[in-house]
C-alpha positions in Angstrom: 153.8 -151.9 50.4 156.1 -153.3 47.7 153.5 -155.9 46.7 150.8 -153.2 46.4 153.1 -151.3 44.0 153.8 -154.5 42.0 150.1 -155.2 41.8 149.5 -151.6 40.6 152.1 -152.0 37.9 150.5 -155.2 36.7 147.1 -153.4 36.5 147.8 -150.4 34.3 148.7 -150.5 30.7 150.2 -147.1 30.7 152.8 -146.0 33.3 154.2 -142.5 33.8 157.4 -142.3 35.9 158.6 -138.9 37.3 161.6 -137.8 39.3 162.7 -134.6 40.9 164.0 -131.5 39.0 167.8 -131.0 38.6 168.2 -134.7 38.8 171.2 -136.6 40.4 172.2 -140.2 39.6 169.7 -141.7 42.2 166.8 -139.7 40.7 167.6 -140.8 37.1 168.8 -144.2 38.1 165.6 -145.1 40.1 163.3 -143.7 37.2 165.1 -145.4 34.4 165.9 -148.6 36.3 162.3 -149.1 37.3 161.2 -148.4 33.7 163.7 -150.9 32.4 162.3 -153.6 34.7 158.7 -152.9 33.8 159.5 -152.7 30.0 161.3 -156.0 30.1 158.7 -157.9 32.2 155.7 -156.3 30.6 156.7 -155.5 27.0 153.0 -154.8 26.1 152.9 -151.8 28.5 153.7 -148.2 27.6 156.3 -146.6 29.9 156.7 -142.7 29.7 159.5 -141.0 31.5 159.0 -137.3 32.5 161.5 -134.6 33.3 164.0 -132.5 31.5 167.2 -134.2 30.2 170.4 -133.7 32.1 173.3 -134.0 29.6 175.9 -134.8 32.3 173.9 -138.0 33.2 173.0 -139.0 29.7 174.7 -142.4 30.2 171.8 -143.3 32.6 169.1 -142.4 30.1 166.7 -145.3 29.1 166.3 -144.3 25.5 163.5 -146.9 24.8 161.3 -145.5 27.5 161.9 -142.0 26.6 160.8 -142.6 23.0 157.5 -144.0 24.0 154.5 -141.6 24.2 151.2 -142.4 25.9 147.9 -140.9 24.6 146.2 -140.0 27.9 147.6 -139.8 31.4 144.2 -139.8 33.0 143.8 -143.6 32.8 147.4 -144.2 33.8 149.5 -145.2 36.8 151.9 -142.4 37.9 155.0 -143.2 40.0 157.2 -140.5 41.4 160.7 -141.5 42.4 163.2 -139.8 44.7 161.1 -136.7 45.3 160.2 -135.6 48.9 157.8 -132.8 48.0 155.5 -132.0 45.2 157.1 -128.7 44.3 160.2 -130.6 43.1 158.5 -133.1 40.8 159.9 -132.4 37.2 157.2 -132.3 34.6 153.5 -131.6 34.6 150.5 -133.9 34.8 151.8 -136.0 37.6 148.6 -135.3 39.6 146.3 -136.2 36.7 146.7 -140.0 36.6 144.3 -142.6 37.9 146.6 -143.7 40.7 149.7 -142.0 42.2 152.6 -143.7 44.0 155.5 -142.1 45.8 158.8 -144.0 46.2 161.3 -142.1 48.1 164.1 -142.3 50.7 164.2 -138.7 51.9 162.7 -137.7 55.2 158.9 -137.4 55.0 158.0 -133.6 54.4 155.1 -133.9 52.0 152.6 -136.7 51.9 151.2 -137.3 48.4 150.0 -140.3 46.5 147.6 -143.2 47.2 150.6 -145.4 48.0 153.5 -143.8 49.7 156.6 -145.9 50.2 159.1 -143.8 52.1 162.2 -145.3 53.7 164.6 -142.7 55.1 166.9 -145.5 56.3 167.6 -146.5 52.7 170.7 -145.3 51.2 168.9 -144.3 47.9 165.7 -144.8 46.0 167.7 -147.1 43.8 168.2 -149.4 46.7 164.5 -149.4 47.3 163.7 -150.3 43.6 166.2 -153.2 43.8 164.4 -154.4 46.9 161.1 -154.1 45.0 162.5 -155.9 42.0 163.8 -158.8 44.0 160.5 -159.3 45.6 158.9 -159.2 42.2 161.5 -161.7 41.0 160.7 -164.1 43.8 157.0 -163.9 44.0 155.9 -162.7 40.5 158.5 -164.2 38.2 160.1 -160.9 37.0 163.4 -161.3 35.2 166.3 -159.0 35.7 168.5 -157.5 32.9 172.0 -156.3 32.9 170.7 -152.8 31.8 168.3 -152.4 34.8 171.0 -153.7 37.2 173.6 -151.2 35.9 171.1 -148.2 36.2 170.2 -149.1 39.8 173.8 -149.8 40.9 174.7 -146.4 39.5 172.1 -144.6 41.6 173.4 -146.3 44.7 177.0 -145.3 43.8 175.9 -141.7 43.4 173.9 -141.3 46.7 176.5 -143.2 48.8 179.6 -141.7 47.3 181.0 -145.0 46.3 179.9 -146.5 49.6 181.8 -143.9 51.6 178.8 -142.0 53.2 177.3 -143.0 56.4 174.0 -143.9 54.7 175.7 -147.1 53.4 174.3 -150.1 55.5 174.8 -153.8 55.3 171.6 -154.0 53.3 172.9 -151.4 50.8 176.0 -153.6 50.2 174.0 -156.8 49.9 171.6 -155.3 47.3 174.5 -153.7 45.3 176.2 -157.1 45.3 173.0 -158.6 43.8 173.2 -156.2 40.9 176.9 -157.1 40.3 175.8 -160.6 39.5 174.7 -159.2 36.1 178.3 -158.4 35.2 178.1 -155.0 33.6 181.2 -153.0 33.0 181.8 -151.2 36.4 185.1 -149.7 35.1 183.3 -148.0 32.4 180.6 -146.9 34.7 182.9 -145.3 37.2 184.8 -143.6 34.4 181.6 -142.0 33.2 180.8 -141.0 36.7 184.0 -139.4 37.7 185.8 -138.4 34.5 185.8 -134.6 34.4 186.6 -132.2 31.5 189.7 -130.1 31.5 187.6 -127.0 32.1 185.9 -128.5 35.3 189.4 -129.5 36.7 190.7 -126.0 36.2 187.6 -124.5 37.8 188.2 -126.9 40.7 191.6 -125.3 41.1 190.1 -121.9 41.3 187.6 -123.2 44.0 190.6 -124.6 46.0 192.2 -121.2 45.9 189.2 -119.0 46.6 186.9 -121.0 49.1 186.5 -119.5 52.6 186.8 -121.5 55.9 185.4 -119.7 59.0 186.6 -120.1 62.6 183.4 -122.1 63.2 184.3 -124.7 60.6 182.0 -123.5 57.7 183.3 -123.7 54.2 181.9 -121.2 51.8 182.2 -120.9 48.0 180.4 -118.7 45.5 180.3 -119.8 41.8 179.2 -116.7 39.9 177.7 -116.5 36.5 180.9 -114.9 35.1 183.0 -117.6 36.6 180.9 -120.4 35.0 180.9 -118.6 31.7 184.7 -118.1 31.8 185.2 -121.8 32.3 182.4 -123.0 30.1 180.7 -124.9 32.9 176.9 -125.2 33.4 175.1 -124.9 36.7 174.3 -128.6 36.7 177.9 -129.5 35.9 179.2 -127.5 38.7 177.7 -130.1 41.1 180.8 -132.2 40.5 182.8 -129.6 42.6 180.7 -130.0 45.8 183.4 -132.0 47.6 186.4 -130.2 46.2 187.6 -129.2 49.6 185.6 -131.7 51.7 188.9 -133.2 53.2 190.1 -129.9 54.8 191.0 -130.2 58.4 188.6 -128.4 60.7 185.7 -128.3 58.2 182.3 -129.1 59.8 179.8 -128.1 57.0 180.1 -126.4 53.7 178.0 -124.6 51.2 178.2 -123.8 47.5 176.2 -120.8 46.1 175.9 -121.2 42.4 174.5 -118.1 40.7 171.7 -118.6 38.2 170.5 -116.6 35.2 167.5 -115.2 37.2 170.0 -113.6 39.8 169.2 -116.2 42.4 171.4 -119.0 43.7 171.3 -122.8 43.8 172.4 -123.8 47.2 174.2 -127.0 47.8 174.8 -128.0 51.5 177.0 -130.7 52.9 178.1 -131.7 56.4 180.5 -134.1 58.2 177.9 -134.7 61.0 175.8 -131.6 61.6 172.2 -131.8 60.6 171.7 -129.4 57.7 168.5 -130.3 55.9 166.5 -128.2 58.3 168.4 -125.1 57.0 167.5 -126.2 53.5 163.9 -126.5 54.4 164.0 -123.0 55.6 165.0 -121.9 52.1 162.7 -123.7 49.8 164.7 -127.0 49.7 165.3 -130.2 51.6 167.3 -133.4 51.5 169.2 -135.6 53.9 170.7 -134.8 57.2 174.1 -134.5 55.8 173.5 -133.5 52.2 170.7 -131.1 51.1 169.8 -128.5 48.6 168.0 -125.2 48.7 167.4 -121.9 46.8 168.4 -118.4 47.6 166.5 -115.5 45.9 169.4 -113.0 46.3 172.7 -112.3 47.8 171.1 -111.3 51.1 169.5 -114.7 51.5 172.8 -116.5 51.0 174.2 -114.5 53.9 171.2 -115.6 56.0 172.1 -119.3 55.1 175.7 -118.7 56.1 174.6 -117.3 59.4 172.4 -120.3 60.1 175.4 -122.6 59.3 177.7 -120.6 61.5 175.3 -120.9 64.4 174.8 -124.7 64.2 178.6 -125.2 63.8 179.4 -122.9 66.7 176.7 -124.7 68.9 178.3 -128.0 68.1 181.5 -127.0 69.6 179.9 -126.2 73.0 
């Protein structure tokens, strides 16, 4: 599979790389990391990155690739990173290329592409891109750069929670170690990842005061539009609060409902062991067994999600 992808990269002069909407470090890291590898090893090729910018992750933006523009996608290779289903691909035109490749580590929910490389056992899509790059280095003579290594390492850090989550495997650590051979500044990277504004820290204090913990071990927090406006925090920035009370004794699973301008809610789900991505799938989302996201159209739907969480947490005690 990896060799088929490398051969496709070699074949096309123009390559579009997409990732999912509302990106996290793995989505941007895999997109920009792959772009950096291609640009370094095939400087004559055009690489175009698609998707709206995420200011909080600007330190993972590959500016060189963003600035390039291709004339026509129809004769191009399209690669979609870290996106389980077509509805979440950020940017139009992804289905208009000459060939489509899917690279993803989420459970398979939507088959698309002429090549579909899906590895749910991988910690992250960045882990998969490192694997691809190392094969290309050994068999095709690709060269690594410090820049590409930093981007891909960052994506692994994001999706494993600094190697704390159970998706961290021996392979994850070995591939991360390969990237550390390129001696980028990890202290700076961790600072950029986890340094929060004063406003976000103060909002975290409010979350710790106001979240609800039910008898079944479900943690619940609503972040309203007024609350975000009061603290000057965007919906995307509020993602940094998802684990604010994750170490509370008795907590089994938790959910953040973040109110959006259209009156709906962005739903962030997490668990300490209970499978929650099925709940996310019931509400227009998806993700991993212990970390997933969804959408709620109104307050009533948020209550439905809470009821579903309560049920699976209650059943887990039996």
